[in-house]
C-alpha positions, 0 to 999 in steps of 0.5 A: 478522515475516513477509515479505509479497508483493503478490498483487494488487488485488481488489474487495470484492463487496459495496461494490465497494471495491478491496482490496490483497492481501498474501500470505505467502511460503508462499502459505497466508495473505493479508491484505486491506487496503481502500483507495480507487481512487486508491491502487489505481491507484498500486499497480497502476502499481507492480506493472506497473512502467510508467514514466508520461509524467509522475511520479505522486506515489509516483514523485516520492517515490522521486526525493526519497528518491534526491535526499536520499541515502536508501534505502527498506530495508523496509516494516513493517505493525506493528499494527492500531489502531481498525480501521486498519492502521499502517505505517512506512518504514525508511530508511537512508543510500544507499551510496557518497554519501561522507556522514559516518559520524554522518549514516549512523548517524542515517539508519539509525535513520530511521523514517517513519509511513505509510499501508500503501497508500502504503508498499506503492506505494513498496516496489513502485517501489523493490524494497523488502521488505514485512514484517508482524508475526506478530500482525497476520497472525494477526488479519487473515489469511484463507484463500487461494483462488487462483481467487477472487483471479483472479476479483476481479482480473479484475473489478477490471480490467474495472471500471476499464476500463469506468469514466470518471473522472466515474463514479469520482468519483460512485462515491466520493461514493456510497461515502463520503457527506458527513460520513462518515469512513473509507477514505483520503479527505482528513481521513478517516484519520490518517496511517499507516493503512488500513482492514482487513476490515470 
């Protein structure tokens, strides 16, 4: 497995869809995962480490894990199936809560299926590591171009700054016409998946 880091959020030049870019530790390979606008906002909030005035969904998930005495150890993006990435959350019993040894062992084996975008948003909020199987990196990675990355990030930030919520909704409806399935629209993908490069 290869440890990956979030290099940032980019914007697909053709479709204007956001992309989360995962880069390996050497900085030589990166894997793009196409996501929707809402997931891009959640990941950006995690990257900026900003505390929202009210908890976002992923902030609430972190609070629920803590309340349940669980800790997110790592995220593993383990395969691509039917043109979508699949990920799991590896959870363990939080230390120092006095739980019985048997409960700790059971929690240590706990794995939850998750969309990679949700898993990444949670990892950023909890400081957990993000891992990807070597085969997935080999299949989905693209050469790193730092200048293009910076330009994509700037373009995406300008796009978000200049777009109202109503325009975002119109853009999403145009990107995903009624009856077309794809991306992360409700009912469009199974849990645990995000789309790779087209």
